C-alpha positions as protocol buffer text, in pm:
chain_id: "A"
residue {
  index: 1
  type: MET
  ca { x: 2146 y: -927 z: -78 }
}
residue {
  index: 2
  type: PRO
  ca { x: 2348 y: -1036 z: -384 }
}
residue {
  index: 3
  type: GLN
  ca { x: 2549 y: -760 z: -553 }
}
residue {
  index: 4
  type: GLU
  ca { x: 2429 y: -861 z: -900 }
}
residue {
  index: 5
  type: ILE
  ca { x: 2081 y: -725 z: -836 }
}
residue {
  index: 6
  type: ASN
  ca { x: 2075 y: -407 z: -1043 }
}
residue {
  index: 7
  type: VAL
  ca { x: 1875 y: -98 z: -948 }
}
residue {
  index: 8
  type: LEU
  ca { x: 1851 y: 189 z: -1197 }
}
residue {
  index: 9
  type: VAL
  ca { x: 1816 y: 542 z: -1057 }
}
residue {
  index: 10
  type: VAL
  ca { x: 1698 y: 818 z: -1293 }
}
residue {
  index: 11
  type: GLU
  ca { x: 1756 y: 1145 z: -1110 }
}
residue {
  index: 12
  type: ASP
  ca { x: 1887 y: 1483 z: -1229 }
}
residue {
  index: 13
  type: ASP
  ca { x: 1952 y: 1616 z: -878 }
}
residue {
  index: 14
  type: PRO
  ca { x: 2303 y: 1502 z: -775 }
}
residue {
  index: 15
  type: SER
  ca { x: 2220 y: 1529 z: -404 }
}
residue {
  index: 16
  type: ALA
  ca { x: 1910 y: 1310 z: -428 }
}
residue {
  index: 17
  type: ALA
  ca { x: 2091 y: 1067 z: -658 }
}
residue {
  index: 18
  type: GLY
  ca { x: 2373 y: 1040 z: -408 }
}
residue {
  index: 19
  type: SER
  ca { x: 2135 y: 975 z: -118 }
}
residue {
  index: 20
  type: LEU
  ca { x: 1959 y: 701 z: -311 }
}
residue {
  index: 21
  type: GLU
  ca { x: 2286 y: 546 z: -421 }
}
residue {
  index: 22
  type: SER
  ca { x: 2417 y: 536 z: -63 }
}
residue {
  index: 23
  type: ALA
  ca { x: 2099 y: 382 z: 80 }
}
residue {
  index: 24
  type: LEU
  ca { x: 2076 y: 122 z: -198 }
}
residue {
  index: 25
  type: LYS
  ca { x: 2443 y: 25 z: -182 }
}
residue {
  index: 26
  type: LEU
  ca { x: 2413 y: -14 z: 195 }
}
residue {
  index: 27
  type: ALA
  ca { x: 2126 y: -257 z: 130 }
}
residue {
  index: 28
  type: GLY
  ca { x: 2351 y: -455 z: -107 }
}
residue {
  index: 29
  type: TYR
  ca { x: 2228 y: -347 z: -451 }
}
residue {
  index: 30
  type: HIS
  ca { x: 2435 y: -264 z: -760 }
}
residue {
  index: 31
  type: VAL
  ca { x: 2329 y: 91 z: -844 }
}
residue {
  index: 32
  type: TRP
  ca { x: 2328 y: 244 z: -1193 }
}
residue {
  index: 33
  type: LEU
  ca { x: 2278 y: 622 z: -1216 }
}
residue {
  index: 34
  type: ALA
  ca { x: 2120 y: 805 z: -1509 }
}
residue {
  index: 35
  type: GLY
  ca { x: 2094 y: 1182 z: -1520 }
}
residue {
  index: 36
  type: THR
  ca { x: 1814 y: 1190 z: -1780 }
}
residue {
  index: 37
  type: PRO
  ca { x: 1519 y: 965 z: -1871 }
}
residue {
  index: 38
  type: GLN
  ca { x: 1669 y: 906 z: -2215 }
}
residue {
  index: 39
  type: GLU
  ca { x: 1991 y: 779 z: -2057 }
}
residue {
  index: 40
  type: GLY
  ca { x: 1786 y: 558 z: -1829 }
}
residue {
  index: 41
  type: LEU
  ca { x: 1596 y: 406 z: -2120 }
}
residue {
  index: 42
  type: GLU
  ca { x: 1924 y: 330 z: -2299 }
}
residue {
  index: 43
  type: LEU
  ca { x: 2050 y: 146 z: -1991 }
}
residue {
  index: 44
  type: LEU
  ca { x: 1726 y: -53 z: -1979 }
}
residue {
  index: 45
  type: ARG
  ca { x: 1784 y: -166 z: -2336 }
}
residue {
  index: 46
  type: SER
  ca { x: 2123 y: -315 z: -2257 }
}
residue {
  index: 47
  type: ASN
  ca { x: 2091 y: -440 z: -1898 }
}
residue {
  index: 48
  type: LYS
  ca { x: 1845 y: -628 z: -1675 }
}
residue {
  index: 49
  type: PHE
  ca { x: 1697 y: -421 z: -1392 }
}
residue {
  index: 50
  type: PRO
  ca { x: 1449 y: -569 z: -1144 }
}
residue {
  index: 51
  type: VAL
  ca { x: 1382 y: -213 z: -1024 }
}
residue {
  index: 52
  type: ALA
  ca { x: 1409 y: 135 z: -1173 }
}
residue {
  index: 53
  type: ILE
  ca { x: 1358 y: 447 z: -962 }
}
residue {
  index: 54
  type: THR
  ca { x: 1271 y: 768 z: -1141 }
}
residue {
  index: 55
  type: GLU
  ca { x: 1209 y: 1125 z: -1034 }
}
residue {
  index: 56
  type: LEU
  ca { x: 842 y: 1210 z: -1100 }
}
residue {
  index: 57
  type: HIS
  ca { x: 911 y: 1557 z: -1237 }
}
residue {
  index: 58
  type: LEU
  ca { x: 1190 y: 1566 z: -1495 }
}
residue {
  index: 59
  type: PRO
  ca { x: 1238 y: 1794 z: -1799 }
}
residue {
  index: 60
  type: LYS
  ca { x: 1130 y: 1656 z: -2139 }
}
residue {
  index: 61
  type: MET
  ca { x: 995 y: 1328 z: -1993 }
}
residue {
  index: 62
  type: ASN
  ca { x: 813 y: 1297 z: -1660 }
}
residue {
  index: 63
  type: GLY
  ca { x: 791 y: 988 z: -1442 }
}
residue {
  index: 64
  type: ILE
  ca { x: 460 y: 874 z: -1593 }
}
residue {
  index: 65
  type: GLN
  ca { x: 599 y: 895 z: -1948 }
}
residue {
  index: 66
  type: PHE
  ca { x: 918 y: 720 z: -1838 }
}
residue {
  index: 67
  type: THR
  ca { x: 710 y: 438 z: -1687 }
}
residue {
  index: 68
  type: GLN
  ca { x: 522 y: 392 z: -2013 }
}
residue {
  index: 69
  type: GLN
  ca { x: 840 y: 387 z: -2222 }
}
residue {
  index: 70
  type: ALA
  ca { x: 1030 y: 166 z: -1978 }
}
residue {
  index: 71
  type: HIS
  ca { x: 763 y: -102 z: -1987 }
}
residue {
  index: 72
  type: LYS
  ca { x: 784 y: -115 z: -2367 }
}
residue {
  index: 73
  type: ILE
  ca { x: 1154 y: -199 z: -2329 }
}
residue {
  index: 74
  type: SER
  ca { x: 1144 y: -415 z: -2016 }
}
residue {
  index: 75
  type: ALA
  ca { x: 794 y: -515 z: -1910 }
}
residue {
  index: 76
  type: GLY
  ca { x: 921 y: -697 z: -1602 }
}
residue {
  index: 77
  type: THR
  ca { x: 1105 y: -402 z: -1448 }
}
residue {
  index: 78
  type: ASN
  ca { x: 923 y: -259 z: -1146 }
}
residue {
  index: 79
  type: ILE
  ca { x: 916 y: 121 z: -1163 }
}
residue {
  index: 80
  type: LEU
  ca { x: 919 y: 330 z: -845 }
}
residue {
  index: 81
  type: VAL
  ca { x: 858 y: 705 z: -867 }
}
residue {
  index: 82
  type: LEU
  ca { x: 1010 y: 968 z: -640 }
}
residue {
  index: 83
  type: THR
  ca { x: 779 y: 1246 z: -531 }
}
residue {
  index: 84
  type: PRO
  ca { x: 737 y: 1509 z: -259 }
}
residue {
  index: 85
  type: TYR
  ca { x: 452 y: 1410 z: -26 }
}
residue {
  index: 86
  type: SER
  ca { x: 243 y: 1706 z: -149 }
}
residue {
  index: 87
  type: PHE
  ca { x: 240 y: 1554 z: -500 }
}
residue {
  index: 88
  type: ILE
  ca { x: 134 y: 1206 z: -392 }
}
residue {
  index: 89
  type: SER
  ca { x: -169 y: 1218 z: -624 }
}
residue {
  index: 90
  type: SER
  ca { x: 71 y: 1231 z: -920 }
}
residue {
  index: 91
  type: ALA
  ca { x: 245 y: 921 z: -785 }
}
residue {
  index: 92
  type: ILE
  ca { x: -91 y: 742 z: -773 }
}
residue {
  index: 93
  type: GLU
  ca { x: -147 y: 846 z: -1135 }
}
residue {
  index: 94
  type: ALA
  ca { x: 189 y: 693 z: -1224 }
}
residue {
  index: 95
  type: MET
  ca { x: 87 y: 370 z: -1052 }
}
residue {
  index: 96
  type: GLU
  ca { x: -229 y: 365 z: -1261 }
}
residue {
  index: 97
  type: GLU
  ca { x: 0 y: 376 z: -1566 }
}
residue {
  index: 98
  type: GLY
  ca { x: 200 y: 77 z: -1445 }
}
residue {
  index: 99
  type: ALA
  ca { x: 443 y: 203 z: -1181 }
}
residue {
  index: 100
  type: TYR
  ca { x: 481 y: -43 z: -895 }
}
residue {
  index: 101
  type: GLY
  ca { x: 498 y: 211 z: -612 }
}
residue {
  index: 102
  type: TYR
  ca { x: 643 y: 538 z: -490 }
}
residue {
  index: 103
  type: ILE
  ca { x: 903 y: 676 z: -250 }
}
residue {
  index: 104
  type: THR
  ca { x: 846 y: 1014 z: -86 }
}
residue {
  index: 105
  type: LYS
  ca { x: 1084 y: 1302 z: -37 }
}
residue {
  index: 106
  type: PRO
  ca { x: 1264 y: 1391 z: 185 }
}
residue {
  index: 107
  type: LEU
  ca { x: 1420 y: 1049 z: 141 }
}
residue {
  index: 108
  type: SER
  ca { x: 1417 y: 794 z: 421 }
}
residue {
  index: 109
  type: SER
  ca { x: 1664 y: 505 z: 403 }
}
residue {
  index: 110
  type: SER
  ca { x: 1419 y: 269 z: 576 }
}
residue {
  index: 111
  type: GLU
  ca { x: 1140 y: 353 z: 330 }
}
residue {
  index: 112
  type: ILE
  ca { x: 1377 y: 309 z: 36 }
}
residue {
  index: 113
  type: ARG
  ca { x: 1489 y: -30 z: 166 }
}
residue {
  index: 114
  type: ILE
  ca { x: 1139 y: -163 z: 234 }
}
residue {
  index: 115
  type: VAL
  ca { x: 980 y: -46 z: -93 }
}
residue {
  index: 116
  type: VAL
  ca { x: 1273 y: -161 z: -310 }
}
residue {
  index: 117
  type: GLU
  ca { x: 1291 y: -496 z: -129 }
}
residue {
  index: 118
  type: ARG
  ca { x: 924 y: -563 z: -205 }
}
residue {
  index: 119
  type: ALA
  ca { x: 973 y: -462 z: -570 }
}
residue {
  index: 120
  type: VAL
  ca { x: 1273 y: -693 z: -608 }
}
residue {
  index: 121
  type: GLU
  ca { x: 1083 y: -978 z: -444 }
}
residue {
  index: 122
  type: ARG
  ca { x: 797 y: -929 z: -689 }
}
residue {
  index: 123
  type: TYR
  ca { x: 1036 y: -924 z: -987 }
}
residue {
  index: 124
  type: PHE
  ca { x: 1190 y: -1259 z: -904 }
}
residue {
  index: 125
  type: LEU
  ca { x: 858 y: -1420 z: -820 }
}
residue {
  index: 126
  type: LEU
  ca { x: 721 y: -1313 z: -1159 }
}
residue {
  index: 127
  type: SER
  ca { x: 1030 y: -1406 z: -1356 }
}
residue {
  index: 128
  type: THR
  ca { x: 1122 y: -1745 z: -1208 }
}
residue {
  index: 129
  type: SER
  ca { x: 800 y: -1918 z: -1103 }
}
residue {
  index: 130
  type: ASP
  ca { x: 580 y: -2140 z: -1317 }
}
residue {
  index: 131
  type: GLU
  ca { x: 291 y: -2023 z: -1103 }
}
residue {
  index: 132
  type: LYS
  ca { x: 386 y: -1658 z: -1121 }
}
residue {
  index: 133
  type: GLU
  ca { x: 68 y: -1476 z: -1039 }
}
residue {
  index: 134
  type: TYR
  ca { x: -30 y: -1729 z: -775 }
}
residue {
  index: 135
  type: LEU
  ca { x: 296 y: -1690 z: -584 }
}
residue {
  index: 136
  type: VAL
  ca { x: 288 y: -1312 z: -596 }
}
residue {
  index: 137
  type: ASP
  ca { x: -66 y: -1314 z: -465 }
}
residue {
  index: 138
  type: LEU
  ca { x: 31 y: -1566 z: -199 }
}
residue {
  index: 139
  type: ALA
  ca { x: 296 y: -1327 z: -70 }
}
residue {
  index: 140
  type: VAL
  ca { x: 73 y: -1021 z: -34 }
}
residue {
  index: 141
  type: ARG
  ca { x: -291 y: -1121 z: -90 }
}
residue {
  index: 142
  type: ASP
  ca { x: -558 y: -1296 z: 112 }
}
residue {
  index: 143
  type: GLY
  ca { x: -664 y: -1605 z: -81 }
}
residue {
  index: 144
  type: LEU
  ca { x: -1038 y: -1564 z: -18 }
}
residue {
  index: 145
  type: THR
  ca { x: -1105 y: -1193 z: -59 }
}
residue {
  index: 146
  type: GLY
  ca { x: -815 y: -1083 z: -281 }
}
residue {
  index: 147
  type: LEU
  ca { x: -734 y: -800 z: -39 }
}
residue {
  index: 148
  type: PHE
  ca { x: -388 y: -748 z: 105 }
}
residue {
  index: 149
  type: ASN
  ca { x: -316 y: -997 z: 381 }
}
residue {
  index: 150
  type: ARG
  ca { x: -217 y: -923 z: 740 }
}
residue {
  index: 151
  type: ARG
  ca { x: 152 y: -984 z: 677 }
}
residue {
  index: 152
  type: TYR
  ca { x: 162 y: -727 z: 401 }
}
residue {
  index: 153
  type: PHE
  ca { x: -51 y: -485 z: 602 }
}
residue {
  index: 154
  type: ASN
  ca { x: 209 y: -496 z: 878 }
}
residue {
  index: 155
  type: GLU
  ca { x: 474 y: -383 z: 628 }
}
residue {
  index: 156
  type: LEU
  ca { x: 256 y: -115 z: 469 }
}
residue {
  index: 157
  type: ILE
  ca { x: 144 y: 42 z: 797 }
}
residue {
  index: 158
  type: ASN
  ca { x: 505 y: 81 z: 907 }
}
residue {
  index: 159
  type: VAL
  ca { x: 590 y: 259 z: 582 }
}
residue {
  index: 160
  type: GLU
  ca { x: 288 y: 491 z: 612 }
}
residue {
  index: 161
  type: VAL
  ca { x: 349 y: 574 z: 979 }
}
residue {
  index: 162
  type: ASN
  ca { x: 713 y: 655 z: 904 }
}
residue {
  index: 163
  type: ARG
  ca { x: 595 y: 893 z: 634 }
}
residue {
  index: 164
  type: VAL
  ca { x: 365 y: 1071 z: 877 }
}
residue {
  index: 165
  type: LYS
  ca { x: 654 y: 1114 z: 1119 }
}
residue {
  index: 166
  type: ARG
  ca { x: 841 y: 1302 z: 847 }
}
residue {
  index: 167
  type: PHE
  ca { x: 550 y: 1518 z: 726 }
}
residue {
  index: 168
  type: PRO
  ca { x: 293 y: 1738 z: 907 }
}
residue {
  index: 169
  type: THR
  ca { x: -12 y: 1534 z: 814 }
}
residue {
  index: 170
  type: ALA
  ca { x: -251 y: 1281 z: 963 }
}
residue {
  index: 171
  type: LEU
  ca { x: -315 y: 913 z: 905 }
}
residue {
  index: 172
  type: SER
  ca { x: -616 y: 717 z: 1022 }
}
residue {
  index: 173
  type: LEU
  ca { x: -683 y: 350 z: 1073 }
}
residue {
  index: 174
  type: LEU
  ca { x: -1021 y: 176 z: 1049 }
}
residue {
  index: 175
  type: MET
  ca { x: -1068 y: -166 z: 1207 }
}
residue {
  index: 176
  type: LEU
  ca { x: -1388 y: -335 z: 1089 }
}
residue {
  index: 177
  type: ASP
  ca { x: -1572 y: -645 z: 1203 }
}
residue {
  index: 178
  type: ILE
  ca { x: -1871 y: -811 z: 1034 }
}
residue {
  index: 179
  type: ASP
  ca { x: -2150 y: -818 z: 1293 }
}
residue {
  index: 180
  type: ASN
  ca { x: -2291 y: -1156 z: 1401 }
}
residue {
  index: 181
  type: PHE
  ca { x: -2074 y: -1337 z: 1148 }
}
residue {
  index: 182
  type: LYS
  ca { x: -2045 y: -1659 z: 1348 }
}
residue {
  index: 183
  type: ASN
  ca { x: -2422 y: -1691 z: 1367 }
}
residue {
  index: 184
  type: TYR
  ca { x: -2453 y: -1625 z: 992 }
}
residue {
  index: 185
  type: ASN
  ca { x: -2182 y: -1880 z: 919 }
}
residue {
  index: 186
  type: ASP
  ca { x: -2346 y: -2141 z: 1142 }
}
residue {
  index: 187
  type: THR
  ca { x: -2698 y: -2095 z: 1006 }
}
residue {
  index: 188
  type: GLN
  ca { x: -2624 y: -2030 z: 638 }
}
residue {
  index: 189
  type: GLY
  ca { x: -2320 y: -2253 z: 598 }
}
residue {
  index: 190
  type: HIS
  ca { x: -1949 y: -2190 z: 547 }
}
residue {
  index: 191
  type: GLN
  ca { x: -1982 y: -2137 z: 173 }
}
residue {
  index: 192
  type: ALA
  ca { x: -2235 y: -1859 z: 231 }
}
residue {
  index: 193
  type: GLY
  ca { x: -2005 y: -1717 z: 497 }
}
residue {
  index: 194
  type: ASP
  ca { x: -1716 y: -1709 z: 251 }
}
residue {
  index: 195
  type: GLU
  ca { x: -1933 y: -1536 z: -8 }
}
residue {
  index: 196
  type: LEU
  ca { x: -2033 y: -1276 z: 251 }
}
residue {
  index: 197
  type: LEU
  ca { x: -1669 y: -1202 z: 331 }
}
residue {
  index: 198
  type: LYS
  ca { x: -1584 y: -1168 z: -39 }
}
residue {
  index: 199
  type: SER
  ca { x: -1881 y: -937 z: -95 }
}
residue {
  index: 200
  type: ALA
  ca { x: -1788 y: -725 z: 207 }
}
residue {
  index: 201
  type: ALA
  ca { x: -1432 y: -695 z: 75 }
}
residue {
  index: 202
  type: LYS
  ca { x: -1565 y: -563 z: -257 }
}
residue {
  index: 203
  type: VAL
  ca { x: -1783 y: -306 z: -80 }
}
residue {
  index: 204
  type: PHE
  ca { x: -1490 y: -188 z: 129 }
}
residue {
  index: 205
  type: LYS
  ca { x: -1261 y: -164 z: -173 }
}
residue {
  index: 206
  type: ASN
  ca { x: -1517 y: 22 z: -384 }
}
residue {
  index: 207
  type: SER
  ca { x: -1614 y: 265 z: -106 }
}
residue {
  index: 208
  type: VAL
  ca { x: -1274 y: 413 z: -22 }
}
residue {
  index: 209
  type: ARG
  ca { x: -1032 y: 641 z: -203 }
}
residue {
  index: 210
  type: ALA
  ca { x: -773 y: 515 z: -451 }
}
residue {
  index: 211
  type: VAL
  ca { x: -492 y: 592 z: -206 }
}
residue {
  index: 212
  type: ASP
  ca { x: -651 y: 396 z: 83 }
}
residue {
  index: 213
  type: ILE
  ca { x: -519 y: 47 z: 163 }
}
residue {
  index: 214
  type: VAL
  ca { x: -771 y: -227 z: 245 }
}
residue {
  index: 215
  type: SER
  ca { x: -654 y: -551 z: 408 }
}
residue {
  index: 216
  type: ARG
  ca { x: -809 y: -858 z: 563 }
}
residue {
  index: 217
  type: TYR
  ca { x: -689 y: -871 z: 922 }
}
residue {
  index: 218
  type: GLY
  ca { x: -817 y: -1217 z: 1007 }
}
residue {
  index: 219
  type: GLY
  ca { x: -1147 y: -1407 z: 1022 }
}
residue {
  index: 220
  type: GLU
  ca { x: -1425 y: -1153 z: 975 }
}
residue {
  index: 221
  type: GLU
  ca { x: -1200 y: -857 z: 1062 }
}
residue {
  index: 222
  type: PHE
  ca { x: -1069 y: -607 z: 811 }
}
residue {
  index: 223
  type: ILE
  ca { x: -839 y: -307 z: 848 }
}
residue {
  index: 224
  type: ILE
  ca { x: -803 y: 2 z: 629 }
}
residue {
  index: 225
  type: ILE
  ca { x: -516 y: 252 z: 619 }
}
residue {
  index: 226
  type: LEU
  ca { x: -632 y: 605 z: 535 }
}
residue {
  index: 227
  type: PRO
  ca { x: -332 y: 822 z: 438 }
}
residue {
  index: 228
  type: GLN
  ca { x: -377 y: 1200 z: 474 }
}
residue {
  index: 229
  type: ALA
  ca { x: -704 y: 1151 z: 663 }
}
residue {
  index: 230
  type: ASP
  ca { x: -769 y: 1319 z: 998 }
}
residue {
  index: 231
  type: LYS
  ca { x: -1032 y: 1192 z: 1239 }
}
residue {
  index: 232
  type: LYS
  ca { x: -1317 y: 1386 z: 1078 }
}
residue {
  index: 233
  type: ALA
  ca { x: -1232 y: 1248 z: 733 }
}
residue {
  index: 234
  type: ALA
  ca { x: -1201 y: 899 z: 880 }
}
residue {
  index: 235
  type: GLN
  ca { x: -1544 y: 929 z: 1040 }
}
residue {
  index: 236
  type: ILE
  ca { x: -1698 y: 1027 z: 706 }
}
residue {
  index: 237
  type: ILE
  ca { x: -1539 y: 726 z: 536 }
}
residue {
  index: 238
  type: ALA
  ca { x: -1642 y: 495 z: 820 }
}
residue {
  index: 239
  type: GLU
  ca { x: -2004 y: 609 z: 796 }
}
residue {
  index: 240
  type: ARG
  ca { x: -1999 y: 557 z: 420 }
}
residue {
  index: 241
  type: LEU
  ca { x: -1874 y: 202 z: 470 }
}
residue {
  index: 242
  type: ARG
  ca { x: -2132 y: 130 z: 737 }
}
residue {
  index: 243
  type: VAL
  ca { x: -2417 y: 252 z: 517 }
}
residue {
  index: 244
  type: GLN
  ca { x: -2296 y: 67 z: 206 }
}
residue {
  index: 245
  type: ILE
  ca { x: -2269 y: -264 z: 392 }
}
residue {
  index: 246
  type: SER
  ca { x: -2616 y: -230 z: 543 }
}
residue {
  index: 247
  type: LEU
  ca { x: -2764 y: -138 z: 203 }
}
residue {
  index: 248
  type: TYR
  ca { x: -2612 y: -412 z: -11 }
}
residue {
  index: 249
  type: LEU
  ca { x: -2539 y: -705 z: 219 }
}
residue {
  index: 250
  type: PRO
  ca { x: -2747 y: -913 z: 463 }
}
residue {
  index: 251
  type: THR
  ca { x: -2536 y: -795 z: 755 }
}
residue {
  index: 252
  type: THR
  ca { x: -2395 y: -488 z: 928 }
}
residue {
  index: 253
  type: VAL
  ca { x: -2045 y: -381 z: 1027 }
}
residue {
  index: 254
  type: SER
  ca { x: -1889 y: -227 z: 1337 }
}
residue {
  index: 255
  type: ILE
  ca { x: -1590 y: 3 z: 1297 }
}
residue {
  index: 256
  type: GLY
  ca { x: -1318 y: 138 z: 1524 }
}
residue {
  index: 257
  type: ILE
  ca { x: -1126 y: 454 z: 1433 }
}
residue {
  index: 258
  type: ALA
  ca { x: -784 y: 571 z: 1550 }
}
residue {
  index: 259
  type: THR
  ca { x: -577 y: 859 z: 1415 }
}
residue {
  index: 260
  type: LEU
  ca { x: -210 y: 942 z: 1416 }
}
residue {
  index: 261
  type: PRO
  ca { x: -79 y: 1162 z: 1572 }
}
residue {
  index: 262
  type: ASP
  ca { x: -393 y: 1242 z: 1778 }
}
residue {
  index: 263
  type: ASP
  ca { x: -436 y: 900 z: 1938 }
}
residue {
  index: 264
  type: ALA
  ca { x: -91 y: 742 z: 1906 }
}
residue {
  index: 265
  type: SER
  ca { x: 261 y: 799 z: 1783 }
}
residue {
  index: 266
  type: GLU
  ca { x: 359 y: 438 z: 1710 }
}
residue {
  index: 267
  type: VAL
  ca { x: 212 y: 158 z: 1500 }
}
residue {
  index: 268
  type: GLU
  ca { x: 136 y: -82 z: 1785 }
}
residue {
  index: 269
  type: LEU
  ca { x: -55 y: 175 z: 1989 }
}
residue {
  index: 270
  type: LEU
  ca { x: -245 y: 298 z: 1683 }
}
residue {
  index: 271
  type: ILE
  ca { x: -369 y: -56 z: 1616 }
}
residue {
  index: 272
  type: GLU
  ca { x: -455 y: -106 z: 1984 }
}
residue {
  index: 273
  type: LYS
  ca { x: -659 y: 218 z: 1988 }
}
residue {
  index: 274
  type: ALA
  ca { x: -850 y: 119 z: 1673 }
}
residue {
  index: 275
  type: ASP
  ca { x: -916 y: -226 z: 1819 }
}
residue {
  index: 276
  type: ALA
  ca { x: -1041 y: -75 z: 2146 }
}
residue {
  index: 277
  type: ALA
  ca { x: -1272 y: 161 z: 1955 }
}
residue {
  index: 278
  type: LEU
  ca { x: -1405 y: -137 z: 1758 }
}
residue {
  index: 279
  type: TYR
  ca { x: -1473 y: -323 z: 2083 }
}
residue {
  index: 280
  type: GLN
  ca { x: -1667 y: -20 z: 2208 }
}
residue {
  index: 281
  type: ALA
  ca { x: -1877 y: -15 z: 1888 }
}
residue {
  index: 282
  type: LYS
  ca { x: -1957 y: -386 z: 1926 }
}
residue {
  index: 283
  type: LYS
  ca { x: -2033 y: -350 z: 2297 }
}
residue {
  index: 284
  type: THR
  ca { x: -2269 y: -53 z: 2252 }
}
residue {
  index: 285
  type: GLY
  ca { x: -2499 y: -198 z: 1987 }
}
residue {
  index: 286
  type: LYS
  ca { x: -2304 y: -283 z: 1667 }
}
residue {
  index: 287
  type: ASN
  ca { x: -2377 y: -136 z: 1320 }
}
residue {
  index: 288
  type: LYS
  ca { x: -2191 y: 179 z: 1419 }
}
residue {
  index: 289
  type: TRP
  ca { x: -1848 y: 336 z: 1439 }
}
residue {
  index: 290
  type: CYS
  ca { x: -1663 y: 458 z: 1744 }
}
residue {
  index: 291
  type: ALA
  ca { x: -1350 y: 673 z: 1755 }
}
residue {
  index: 292
  type: ALA
  ca { x: -1062 y: 646 z: 1998 }
}
């Protein structure tokens, strides 16, 4: 990681600022510290920062307001907000105002590295490519459905599972498969099959919470990360998805559910449990969900 990549940290807590600085320097970044949002905005006016990290709750100017002001000065800078896990809804609100992502407290060096690395990657794709939006989408999006792709899912699930290990909460995973898709594709044609997948993706995206992460896993399979959702909550969401697909599309969907920490403690096993539950749903009649 080249040293000239600047990361701005806006943090009034010296301990948190020091932890961030250490983790970022270890990853090879040039770190600039600002004790107030106003100081951070002044640094943005005179320097180029691919990434700025700001505390969500600061006196006189909170993280959402800082994001808005920062983008007026440097539209290309990716803003990350720091927040305790219990205030994650505020982080989502900041993202709706233009923040790129969030980092939870207590701080984890691996989470800092992964989230900042993705933000830096996005900055340089947007700033150096003639096909900016296309290349960004290529890195994280499925070309057909517009959902996150499997590669990016693999990164996101590791971040979310690491968060659960640090906080007393649950996380659920839904693995979904369009029923009888091969037959539909063969009889209706590949173009119709593609349209069905795109329509299913829209239903999935519109039927989950803002914090949920929907990805295409491959072929007619999709996978959804449900942060802060125990098995009961996951079952409610799965049933909603099943009903919405059967109502609005000429197909049905089978769903497998697995929950951390109830069913697994590691990413690989969580995915295996969701996949096994999906297989059970397909085997026992389809158009249903089964839980691990």
